[in-house]
C-alpha positions, 0 to 999 in steps of 0.5 A: 954031285956038282962042285961049283967053282970060280976061276978067280978071287974076283969072281968068288968075291962078286958072287959073295957080295951079290948073295949078301946084297940079295939077302939084305945082309953084310958080312958082319951079320953072319955067324962065324960058321956061316962066313964064306971061306975061299977054297983053292982047288986043283983039277984038270978036266974037259968041261963043256965050253960055254965061255968062248964065243965059239963054245957059246955058238956051238951049244946054241946060246945067243952070243950075248950070253949070259944076258937074255938067258935064264938060269933054268935054261942053263940048269937044264943044259947042265943036266943034259951034259951030266947025263951025257957023261961030260966032266963039267962046264966052264961058263961066263959068270952071270954074277960078273955080268950083273955087276957090269962085266960086258966083255969076255976077253980070253983067257977066261980065268978072271971072269969065269965059273966052272961047274964040275960034275964030280962023279964024271971026272977022270981026275978028282978035284983036289983041295989045295988051300983053304982060307978062313980069313976074310981079306980076300973079300976086299978089293985088291986095292984095299989089301 
């Protein structure tokens, strides 16, 4: 099982907005049971680095990743890392890139995603907090 996570509210918001846009929907179009929830988790592990320039070079992806890299390529890499017993992958968010992110300053917290290979983890991810309100979907300036 893979637990897909975001390293910040900004990334989570971008992913939800992109998915709604692609579906031709707005948040009010969703049934209450289908509305997104923001879950904060705690986890410490050793994911494969596909976020830093050095990590991207080490796994053989082009320096402009995620540009010019299709999803099937990264999914195959993820399957191989999972089979090799890796705990997960930290990567540049393709959704953030599609929405205009073009620089990837360190640390990665504001723009990255982590795919956690739950059954490979030495430490299980822990649910810390769940937000059912939709306020987190608003840009900080509007809260």
